[in-house]
C-alpha positions as CSV (number, residue, x, y, z in Angstrom):
1,M,-32.5,20.2,-16.0
2,F,-31.8,16.5,-15.0
3,S,-31.8,14.1,-17.9
4,I,-31.0,10.4,-17.7
5,G,-29.6,10.5,-21.2
6,N,-27.2,13.3,-20.3
7,S,-26.2,11.6,-17.1
8,I,-25.4,8.3,-19.0
9,E,-23.3,10.3,-21.4
10,M,-21.4,12.2,-18.6
11,L,-20.4,9.2,-16.5
12,P,-17.7,7.9,-18.9
13,R,-16.3,11.4,-19.2
14,M,-16.2,11.7,-15.4
15,Q,-14.3,8.4,-15.3
16,I,-11.8,9.6,-17.8
17,F,-11.4,12.9,-16.0
18,A,-10.9,11.2,-12.7
19,E,-8.3,8.9,-14.2
20,V,-6.4,11.8,-15.7
21,V,-6.2,13.5,-12.3
22,T,-5.3,10.2,-10.5
23,Q,-2.6,9.3,-13.0
24,G,-1.3,12.9,-13.4
25,G,-1.5,13.0,-17.2
26,F,-3.3,12.1,-20.4
27,S,-1.0,9.4,-21.6
28,K,-1.0,7.5,-18.3
29,A,-4.7,7.7,-18.1
30,A,-5.1,6.4,-21.6
31,T,-2.9,3.4,-20.8
32,S,-4.8,2.7,-17.6
33,L,-8.2,2.9,-19.4
34,G,-7.0,1.1,-22.5
35,I,-8.0,3.8,-24.9
36,S,-6.2,6.3,-27.1
37,K,-4.7,9.5,-25.8
38,S,-6.7,11.5,-28.4
39,K,-9.9,10.0,-27.1
40,V,-9.0,11.1,-23.6
41,S,-8.2,14.6,-24.8
42,K,-11.5,14.8,-26.8
43,Q,-13.6,13.6,-23.9
44,I,-12.0,16.0,-21.4
45,A,-12.7,18.9,-23.9
46,L,-16.3,17.8,-24.2
47,L,-16.7,17.6,-20.5
48,E,-15.3,21.1,-19.9
49,E,-17.5,22.5,-22.7
50,S,-20.6,20.9,-21.2
51,L,-19.8,22.2,-17.7
52,G,-18.6,25.6,-18.9
53,V,-15.6,25.5,-16.7
54,R,-11.9,24.7,-17.0
55,L,-11.1,21.5,-15.0
56,L,-7.4,20.9,-15.9
57,S,-4.4,23.1,-16.2
58,R,-2.0,21.8,-18.8
59,T,1.7,22.5,-19.6
60,T,4.0,20.6,-21.8
61,R,5.0,18.3,-19.0
62,V,2.4,18.5,-16.2
63,V,-1.4,18.2,-16.0
64,H,-3.1,19.1,-12.7
65,A,-6.6,20.0,-11.6
66,T,-7.7,23.6,-11.3
67,E,-9.5,24.7,-8.1
68,A,-12.9,23.8,-9.8
69,G,-11.3,20.6,-11.1
70,E,-10.4,19.5,-7.6
71,L,-13.9,20.0,-6.3
72,Y,-15.3,18.2,-9.4
73,Y,-12.8,15.4,-9.0
74,E,-14.0,14.6,-5.4
75,R,-17.6,14.4,-6.7
76,C,-16.6,12.3,-9.6
77,L,-15.0,9.7,-7.3
78,E,-18.2,9.6,-5.3
79,M,-20.3,9.1,-8.3
80,L,-18.0,6.4,-9.7
81,R,-18.0,4.5,-6.4
82,I,-21.8,4.6,-6.4
83,A,-21.9,3.3,-10.0
84,E,-19.4,0.6,-9.1
85,D,-21.5,-0.4,-6.1
86,A,-24.6,-0.6,-8.3
87,Q,-22.8,-2.8,-10.9
88,G,-21.4,-4.9,-8.1
89,I,-24.8,-5.7,-6.6
90,L,-25.8,-7.2,-10.0
91,S,-22.5,-9.1,-10.1
92,S,-23.1,-10.5,-6.6
93,M,-26.5,-11.7,-7.7
94,Q,-24.7,-13.8,-10.3
95,E,-22.1,-14.9,-7.8
96,E,-19.3,-14.4,-10.2
97,A,-15.9,-12.7,-9.5
98,I,-15.2,-10.5,-12.5
99,G,-13.4,-7.3,-13.4
100,R,-10.4,-5.4,-12.2
101,V,-9.0,-5.6,-8.7
102,R,-6.4,-3.0,-7.7
103,I,-4.0,-3.9,-4.9
104,S,-1.4,-1.8,-3.0
105,V,1.2,-3.8,-1.1
106,P,4.6,-2.9,0.4
107,M,7.5,-4.1,-1.7
108,S,9.1,-6.5,0.8
109,F,5.8,-8.0,1.9
110,G,4.6,-8.5,-1.7
111,K,7.8,-10.3,-2.8
112,K,7.6,-12.7,0.1
113,F,3.9,-13.4,0.4
114,L,1.7,-12.1,-2.4
115,Q,2.8,-14.2,-5.4
116,G,1.7,-17.5,-3.9
117,A,-1.7,-16.2,-2.9
118,L,-2.3,-14.6,-6.3
119,V,-1.5,-17.7,-8.3
120,G,-4.3,-19.6,-6.6
121,Y,-6.7,-16.7,-6.7
122,L,-6.3,-15.9,-10.4
123,D,-6.5,-19.6,-11.2
124,A,-9.8,-19.8,-9.4
125,F,-11.2,-16.6,-10.9
126,P,-10.1,-16.4,-14.5
127,R,-12.2,-13.3,-15.3
128,V,-10.5,-11.2,-12.7
129,H,-7.6,-8.9,-13.7
130,A,-5.2,-7.9,-11.0
131,L,-3.4,-4.6,-11.0
132,I,-0.7,-4.6,-8.3
133,D,1.1,-1.5,-7.1
134,M,4.2,-2.6,-5.0
135,N,5.3,0.5,-3.2
136,D,6.5,1.1,0.4
137,Q,4.9,4.5,0.5
138,R,1.5,4.5,2.1
139,V,-1.3,5.2,-0.4
140,D,-4.7,6.9,0.0
141,V,-6.9,3.9,-0.6
142,L,-10.1,5.8,-1.3
143,R,-8.7,8.7,-3.3
144,E,-6.4,6.6,-5.4
145,G,-9.0,3.9,-6.2
146,F,-7.6,0.8,-4.6
147,D,-9.8,-2.2,-3.8
148,L,-7.4,-3.5,-1.1
149,A,-4.1,-2.5,0.5
150,I,-1.7,-4.1,2.9
151,R,-0.6,-2.1,5.8
152,I,1.9,-3.0,8.6
153,G,0.9,-1.5,12.0
154,A,-2.2,0.0,13.5
155,V,-4.8,1.5,11.2
156,H,-7.2,4.2,12.6
157,D,-9.4,5.3,9.7
158,P,-13.2,5.1,9.9
159,D,-13.5,5.1,6.2
160,L,-11.6,1.8,5.9
161,I,-12.4,-1.8,6.8
162,V,-9.4,-3.4,8.6
163,R,-8.8,-7.2,8.7
164,R,-5.9,-8.6,10.5
165,L,-3.8,-11.0,8.4
166,M,-0.8,-12.0,10.5
167,D,1.4,-10.9,13.4
168,T,4.9,-9.6,13.2
169,R,7.6,-8.2,15.4
170,R,10.0,-5.3,14.7
171,I,13.5,-6.2,15.8
172,V,17.0,-4.6,15.8
173,V,19.5,-6.6,13.8
174,A,23.1,-6.3,12.7
175,A,25.8,-8.3,10.9
176,P,28.5,-10.1,12.9
177,K,31.0,-8.0,10.9
178,Y,29.6,-4.8,12.2
179,L,29.5,-6.1,15.8
180,A,33.1,-7.2,15.6
181,E,34.1,-3.7,14.7
182,R,31.8,-1.6,16.8
183,G,30.6,-4.0,19.6
184,A,26.9,-4.7,20.4
185,P,24.6,-2.3,22.2
186,K,23.8,-3.5,25.7
187,D,20.6,-1.4,26.2
188,L,18.3,0.8,24.1
189,E,20.2,4.0,25.1
190,D,23.4,2.5,23.5
191,L,21.7,2.8,20.1
192,K,22.4,6.5,20.1
193,S,26.1,5.9,19.7
194,H,25.7,3.4,16.8
195,E,25.4,3.8,13.1
196,C,21.8,3.1,12.4
197,L,20.2,2.5,9.0
198,L,17.1,4.7,8.7
199,Y,13.8,3.8,7.0
200,E,12.8,6.8,4.8
201,Y,9.1,6.3,4.9
202,Q,8.9,6.1,8.7
203,S,7.0,9.1,10.0
204,N,10.2,10.1,11.9
205,P,13.2,8.0,10.7
206,E,15.5,9.3,13.4
207,E,13.3,8.1,16.3
208,W,12.9,4.4,17.1
209,V,10.0,3.7,19.5
210,F,10.1,0.6,21.6
211,R,7.7,-0.9,24.2
212,R,8.6,-1.8,27.8
213,G,5.5,-3.3,29.4
214,E,2.8,-0.7,29.0
215,K,5.3,2.2,28.4
216,K,6.8,3.4,25.1
217,V,10.5,4.3,25.0
218,A,11.6,6.7,22.2
219,V,15.3,6.6,21.2
220,K,16.9,9.2,19.0
221,V,19.1,7.5,16.5
222,S,21.3,8.6,13.6
223,G,23.0,7.3,10.5
224,R,24.5,8.2,7.2
225,V,22.2,5.9,5.2
226,R,18.5,6.3,4.5
227,I,16.6,3.8,2.4
228,N,12.9,3.6,1.4
229,N,12.7,-0.2,1.2
230,G,12.9,-2.9,3.8
231,D,14.7,-5.5,1.7
232,L,17.5,-3.0,0.9
233,L,17.8,-2.0,4.5
234,A,18.3,-5.7,5.4
235,E,20.9,-6.0,2.7
236,A,22.7,-2.9,3.9
237,A,22.7,-4.4,7.4
238,S,24.0,-7.7,6.2
239,A,26.9,-5.8,4.5
240,G,27.9,-4.4,7.9
241,L,26.8,-0.8,7.3
242,G,24.9,-0.5,10.5
243,L,22.0,-1.5,12.7
244,A,18.5,-1.9,11.2
245,W,15.1,-2.0,12.9
246,L,12.8,-4.1,10.7
247,P,9.8,-6.4,10.8
248,D,11.0,-10.0,11.5
249,F,9.5,-11.5,8.2
250,I,11.9,-9.3,6.2
251,V,15.1,-10.6,7.8
252,K,13.9,-14.2,8.4
253,Q,16.3,-15.8,5.9
254,Q,19.3,-13.6,7.0
255,L,18.7,-14.6,10.6
256,E,18.6,-18.3,9.7
257,S,21.8,-18.1,7.7
258,G,23.6,-16.1,10.3
259,E,24.1,-13.1,8.1
260,L,22.3,-11.1,10.8
261,V,21.7,-11.5,14.5
262,V,19.0,-10.1,16.8
263,L,20.1,-7.4,19.3
264,L,18.4,-6.3,22.5
265,D,15.8,-9.0,22.1
266,S,14.7,-9.0,25.8
267,Q,14.3,-5.2,25.7
268,C,12.5,-5.0,22.3
269,K,9.0,-6.4,22.5
270,E,7.5,-4.3,19.8
271,S,4.8,-6.5,18.2
272,S,2.6,-5.4,15.3
273,T,0.0,-6.7,12.9
274,V,-0.1,-6.9,9.1
275,N,-3.6,-5.8,8.0
276,A,-5.6,-5.8,4.9
277,V,-7.6,-2.5,4.5
278,L,-10.4,-1.8,2.0
279,P,-12.9,0.9,1.5
280,A,-15.8,0.9,3.9
281,R,-18.9,0.4,1.8
282,K,-22.2,-1.5,2.1
283,Y,-21.3,-3.7,-0.8
284,I,-17.9,-5.4,-1.1
285,P,-17.5,-7.0,-4.6
286,L,-17.1,-10.7,-4.7
287,K,-13.7,-10.4,-6.3
288,V,-12.5,-8.5,-3.3
289,R,-14.1,-10.7,-0.7
290,E,-12.5,-13.8,-2.3
291,L,-9.1,-12.1,-2.5
292,L,-9.4,-11.2,1.2
293,R,-10.3,-14.8,2.0
294,V,-7.3,-16.2,0.1
295,L,-4.9,-13.8,1.9
296,E,-6.4,-14.5,5.3
297,E,-6.1,-18.3,4.8
298,G,-2.6,-18.2,3.3
299,L,-1.1,-15.8,5.9
300,A,-2.8,-17.7,8.8
301,E,-0.7,-20.7,7.7
302,V,2.4,-18.5,7.7
303,S,1.7,-17.2,11.2
304,T,1.1,-20.8,12.5
305,S,4.3,-22.2,10.9
306,S,6.3,-19.2,12.3
307,A,5.0,-19.7,15.8
308,S,5.9,-23.4,15.7
């Protein structure tokens, strides 16, 4: 039978359970929630006892959800989002940005643009705590509980709100040292015979897709080096290890210093956007709205200065 008292008691346990699954273990969940590991273990045991079902499978090194646990985990996330929305509505009535904001940002982009924006944001809102996950691998914003994520390129997901932050181009670059030894490609097809540095997190690292007018041209490339970070790809290219295909903001300094040069510029017109994405919901917390505003204003200035 439904009971408000029981529901209030269950919600914190649901939060702890969801964090254990999200983090993949009791210790990480305890650290994330700021409680002891023993309390996490006790609350999970009480939750399983009250439900009469085993939610987690434990070994000495791994914790993962059982089949029943997976189903319950999805419902827990829904309930926690509803609870957060309810709390957020009250916060918005007070017009105060408060609480934790969790951000996912690609490593190269974060190093170049996020720090400056965060300084002003955190100064303006001293009761906000920022948790920043800098990782080139694309995250599941909803499932992993992020308030906002930065994505480069088109986003097609009805469950996400997408806000354009700035424009970028993806360009082919190489070091003068490499070009002196191997020569420069004269057209896109020539890329097939060059040593190319591959981006591991690209959906197909060995296929570079360019745009000619309204048409897309896919070129099969190959190389001995695969890297999962844009800055490291740029460094490898600067060292003469091969050609790299990267967003222009990553290699801006190397291009200005002459460490790298742009290749096939007239044939590579692959423009893209840098977007902020956040969960689609009726209520967006003030802390997230303000972070989005700071990012939009700061990166609009970057785009304007780059264009001039």
